[in-house]
N, C-alpha and C positions, 0 to 999 in steps of 0.2 A: 665134630659135625653131627647134628641130629639125624636120626634115621628118617628117611622120606617115607611117608605113609600114603600120600596121594599125589599123583602127577596130573596136571591139566595140560593138554597139548592142543595148540591151534594149528591145524593142518592147512597148508597152502601148496602151491604147485612145486616150488623148489626149496623153500625155507620154512622151518617149523619153529614155533615159539614154545618152549617148555617151561612150566612153572611147577615146582615141587614144594609141598608143605609137610611139616612134621605133625606129630600127634596133637600139638597145641595150636595148629593153624598158622604157625610162623613160617615165612618163606625161607627155604633153605637151598633152593635151586632155581635159578632163572637164567635160561640160555636161549639163544637163537642158533639153530644148527641147520646145515644144508642137508638135503635128502640123503646123500651118500654117507653121512656121519650119524644119522638118526639111530640105526640099529646098534651101533657101537656104544652110544650113550646108554641105551637100555640094557645092553649086555653087562655093563659095569654097575648096575643098580641092584639092590636087594629086591625081593618081592614087594610090590606095592600095587595099589589100585591106579588104573589109568583111565582118565575121563576125557572124552573127546566127542565131537560131532563132525564126523568126516564128510566131505563132499562125496557125491556118488562115485566118482572115479578113484577114490582113495581107499575103499573098503578092503581090498586085498592087502594093501600095505599095512593097515592097522591090524588086521588079523595076524599077519606075519609077526608083528611086534608082540602081540599078546600071547602067542603060543610058547 
């Protein structure tokens, strides 16, 4: 499996869509996960860039992921 360089995440109330690409822009990860599983997904990934546009009520959750 290629190393994920960038992850895009679509934040919603209970379900998140995650899309990861490698250094060539090829999709290597595409998942839909529930809120309670999101941190576990990021815990198992190597360091990568996370791109998102969170709704106002999601900012704390995103900061927790990025730390």
